[in-house]
C-alpha positions in Angstrom: -0.1 18.6 10.2 -2.4 15.9 8.8 -4.0 16.3 5.5 -6.4 14.1 3.5 -4.7 11.3 1.6 -4.5 11.8 -2.2 -4.7 8.1 -2.8 -6.1 8.3 -6.3 -4.1 11.2 -7.5 -5.6 14.3 -8.9 -6.1 14.8 -12.6 -3.6 17.6 -12.7 0.1 16.6 -13.1 2.6 17.1 -10.4 4.8 19.0 -12.9 3.8 21.7 -15.3 4.1 19.5 -18.4 2.4 16.2 -19.1 5.2 13.6 -19.6 5.5 12.3 -23.1 4.8 8.7 -22.0 1.6 9.8 -20.3 0.4 12.0 -23.1 0.9 9.2 -25.6 -1.1 6.8 -23.4 1.8 4.4 -22.8 1.3 4.1 -19.1 -2.5 3.6 -19.5 -1.9 0.9 -22.1 0.5 -0.8 -19.7 -2.1 -1.0 -17.0 -4.9 -2.1 -19.3 -2.6 -4.9 -20.6 -1.5 -6.1 -17.2 -5.0 -6.2 -15.7 -6.4 -9.2 -17.6 -3.1 -11.0 -17.1 -3.5 -10.7 -13.4 -7.2 -11.4 -13.4 -6.8 -14.5 -15.6 -4.0 -15.8 -13.3 -6.2 -15.4 -10.2 -9.0 -17.3 -11.8 -6.6 -20.1 -12.9 -5.2 -20.4 -9.4 -8.7 -20.6 -7.9 -9.6 -23.4 -10.3 -6.6 -25.3 -9.2 -7.5 -24.9 -5.5 -4.4 -22.7 -4.9 -4.8 -19.9 -2.3 -4.9 -16.4 -3.7 -4.1 -13.8 -1.1 -6.3 -10.9 -0.3 -3.5 -8.5 -1.3 -3.7 -9.9 -4.8 -7.5 -9.6 -5.0 -7.2 -6.0 -3.7 -4.6 -5.1 -6.3 -6.7 -6.5 -9.1 -9.8 -4.8 -7.8 -8.0 -1.5 -7.5 -6.9 -1.7 -11.1 -10.4 -2.6 -12.2 -11.8 0.3 -10.3 -9.4 2.7 -12.0 -9.9 1.2 -15.4 -13.6 0.5 -15.6 -15.2 2.3 -12.6 -15.8 1.1 -9.0 -19.4 -0.1 -9.7 -18.5 -2.1 -12.8 -19.0 -5.9 -12.4 -15.4 -6.4 -13.3 -14.5 -4.5 -10.1 -17.3 -5.8 -7.9 -16.1 -9.4 -8.4 -12.7 -8.6 -6.7 -14.2 -6.5 -4.0 -16.4 -9.4 -3.0 -13.4 -11.7 -2.9 -11.5 -9.3 -0.7 -14.4 -9.2 1.7 -14.6 -13.0 1.7 -11.0 -13.2 2.8 -11.4 -11.1 6.0 -10.1 -12.6 9.2 -12.3 -13.1 12.3 -11.0 -9.8 13.6 -12.2 -7.8 10.6 -8.8 -7.3 9.1 -6.7 -9.2 6.5 -3.7 -11.6 6.4 -1.9 -14.0 4.2 -4.3 -16.9 4.7 -1.2 -19.1 5.2 0.7 -20.3 8.2 3.8 -18.1 8.4 6.8 -17.3 10.6 7.4 -13.6 9.7 10.5 -13.1 11.9 12.0 -16.5 11.2 12.3 -17.3 14.9 10.4 -20.5 14.9 7.1 -19.0 16.0 4.6 -19.9 13.2 1.4 -17.9 13.1 -1.8 -19.7 12.0 -3.3 -19.1 8.6 -6.1 -16.8 10.0 -3.6 -14.3 11.6 -4.4 -10.7 10.9 -1.3 -8.8 9.7 -0.9 -5.0 10.2 0.6 -4.4 6.7 -2.1 -6.6 5.0 -4.9 -4.7 6.6 -3.6 -1.2 6.5 -1.7 -1.2 3.2 -2.2 -4.2 0.9 -5.9 -4.0 1.3 -6.3 -0.6 2.9 -4.9 1.2 -0.1 -7.8 -0.1 -2.2 -10.5 0.2 0.4 -10.2 4.0 0.7 -10.8 4.9 -3.0 -13.5 2.2 -3.1 -15.3 3.7 -0.2 -14.9 7.2 -1.6 -16.6 5.9 -4.8 -19.4 4.3 -2.8 -18.4 0.8 -3.8 -17.8 -0.6 -0.3 -19.5 0.2 3.0 -18.0 2.2 5.8 -18.1 -0.8 8.1 -15.3 -2.5 6.2 -13.0 0.5 7.0 -14.2 0.9 10.5 -13.7 -2.8 11.3 -10.2 -2.7 9.8 -9.4 0.4 12.0 -10.7 -1.3 15.1 -8.4 -4.3 14.3 -5.4 -2.0 14.1 -6.3 -0.2 17.3 -6.7 -3.6 19.0 -3.2 -4.7 17.9 -0.5 -4.7 20.5 1.8 -1.7 20.8 5.5 -2.4 21.2 8.3 0.0 22.2 11.4 0.1 20.2 14.6 2.2 20.6 13.2 5.0 18.5 9.7 5.0 20.1 6.4 3.2 20.2 5.2 1.1 17.2 2.3 -1.2 16.3 3.1 -4.9 16.3 3.6 -6.8 13.0 0.4 -8.8 13.6 -2.5 -9.4 16.0 -1.0 -12.7 17.1 0.9 -12.8 20.4 3.8 -14.5 18.6 4.7 -11.1 17.1 4.4 -9.0 20.3 7.7 -7.7 21.6 9.4 -8.1 18.3 11.4 -5.3 16.5 9.5 -2.4 15.1 9.1 -2.6 11.3 9.0 0.9 10.0 7.0 0.4 6.8 4.4 -1.3 8.9 4.3 1.6 11.4 3.9 4.0 8.5 1.1 2.0 6.8 -0.9 1.7 10.0 -0.6 5.4 10.9 -1.6 6.3 7.3 -4.7 4.1 7.4 -5.9 5.2 10.8 -5.4 8.9 9.9 -7.1 8.5 6.6 -10.3 6.8 7.9 -10.5 9.2 10.8 -10.4 12.1 8.4 -13.5 10.6 6.9 -15.2 10.2 10.3 -15.0 6.4 10.1 -13.1 5.6 13.3 -14.7 3.2 15.8 -17.0 5.0 18.2 -15.4 6.2 21.4 -11.8 5.7 20.1 -11.0 8.9 18.4 -8.6 10.3 21.0 -6.8 6.9 21.2 -6.5 6.8 17.4 -5.0 10.2 17.0 -2.7 9.7 20.0 -1.3 6.5 18.3 -1.0 8.2 14.9 1.0 11.1 16.4 3.3 9.0 18.5 4.0 6.5 15.7 4.7 9.3 13.3 7.2 10.7 15.8 8.8 7.2 15.8 9.2 7.5 12.0 11.0 10.8 12.5 13.3 9.4 15.1 14.1 6.3 13.1 15.0 8.2 9.9 18.7 8.0 9.1 19.8 11.2 7.4 23.2 9.7 6.7 21.7 7.3 4.2 18.5 9.3 3.4 16.0 6.6 4.4 15.1 4.1 7.2 16.3 0.7 8.2 13.7 -2.1 7.6 13.4 -2.7 11.4 14.6 -1.4 14.7 17.1 -4.2 15.3 19.2 -3.4 12.2 22.5 -1.4 12.6 22.8 2.2 11.6 23.5 2.8 7.9 21.3 -0.2 6.8 18.8 0.8 4.1 15.4 -0.8 3.8 15.5 -0.5 0.0 13.3 1.3 -2.5 10.1 -0.8 -2.2 9.8 -0.5 1.6 11.0 3.1 1.6 8.3 4.0 -0.9 5.6 2.8 1.6 7.0 5.1 4.4 7.4 8.1 2.2 3.9 7.8 0.6 2.3 7.4 4.0 4.1 10.6 5.1 2.3 12.6 2.5 -0.7 12.2 4.8 1.1 12.2 8.1 3.6 15.0 7.6 3.7 16.6 4.2 6.8 18.7 4.9 8.8 15.6 5.9 7.3 13.8 2.9 8.6 16.5 0.4 12.1 16.1 1.9 12.1 12.3 1.8 10.5 12.1 -1.6 13.4 14.1 -3.1 15.9 11.9 -1.3 14.1 8.8 -2.5 14.3 9.8 -6.1 17.9 10.9 -5.7 18.7 7.3 -4.5 16.3 5.3 -6.7 15.4 7.5 -9.8 13.9 4.6 -11.8 13.1 2.0 -9.2 9.8 3.6 -8.1 6.2 3.5 -9.2 3.8 4.7 -6.6 5.8 7.8 -5.7 5.8 8.9 -9.4 2.3 10.3 -8.6 4.1 12.8 -6.4 6.8 13.9 -8.9 5.9 13.4 -12.5 9.3 14.6 -13.7 10.7 11.1 -13.3 7.9 9.4 -15.2 9.5 9.4 -18.7 12.9 8.1 -17.6 11.2 5.3 -15.5 8.9 4.2 -18.3 11.4 2.0 -20.1 12.4 0.2 -16.9 8.8 -0.4 -15.9 7.7 -1.4 -19.5 10.5 -4.0 -19.7 9.3 -5.7 -16.5 5.6 -5.4 -17.4 6.2 -7.0 -20.8 7.9 -10.1 -19.5 6.0 -13.2 -20.5 3.5 -14.9 -18.1 5.2 -18.2 -17.5 3.0 -19.3 -14.7 -0.1 -18.2 -12.8 2.0 -16.9 -10.0 3.9 -14.7 -12.5 0.6 -13.5 -13.9 -0.7 -12.6 -10.5 2.3 -10.3 -10.0 1.1 -8.3 -13.0 -1.4 -6.6 -10.7 1.4 -4.2 -9.7 1.7 -3.2 -13.4 -2.0 -2.8 -13.7 -2.6 -0.5 -10.7 0.4 1.9 -10.6 0.6 2.7 -14.3 -3.1 3.7 -14.2 -2.4 5.8 -11.1 0.5 7.5 -12.8 -1.6 8.1 -15.9 -4.3 9.9 -13.9 -1.9 11.8 -11.6 0.4 13.1 -14.3 -2.2 14.6 -16.7 -3.5 11.7 -18.7 -7.1 11.7 -19.9 -9.6 9.6 -18.0 -11.2 8.0 -21.0 
């Protein structure tokens, strides 16, 4: 059931024809314009003493790797910053005190979060490792952190806790977090990078958590609730749904095909990452994405957000038939 993740999409398009906005280089230009905006914003925030989260460094680094190559100094700078932000457990977090469930339990700044480790940073780590730009240890340590994270039991099945901190044990299952952790563990295990002696445990958790995603899916609305304590018919929205569906392309490709089609039927132009799975929506999405990407940088925080419009346009360009150079 499990297949290797196609994180940096193949050079052949997902549809027979190269979309016009890819062939003309418009997506690539979007990414190459957004990259320096995000990089400059990160540098400005650093100079002011403002915290820049690992997820931002990872996004900028991923974009640099796609644009310039994984061994380029412009990429290495951000990979080093990502590594420097590791938590004591070998994972990643927000580097800020935070109460993720809004229940008065504030986690310390060094808390390791599942989504930060598996997705916000993990998405970048895998292609960086595949390119020889980061050592296997980074991925193995991250996997060990996820395996050491508490497992909760929601109404639809078992799930990984939101963080490594006891404050978040026994809380509702968050389905995009479950999907991200399952994806990362499966992806590193397929590369033989799982912690020694924990292979069976890893695959057991991946299979059981994937079944939880099946059970939690709401066919009446065509996606998932954000968490297990939300009532039936509650949608998690396009951004979180995209995480779950993309993870399923590794965990269960048949289910992924079904839920990708449903995702685009609901949100035909509110998606970036999943465009690498169906290039037929690329041209109609381009004007929406271009309008957002072109908005002026009014603050460093706004500039930092441009990392999204650096990474995903470059992924779309590569996946949907654009030239590499």
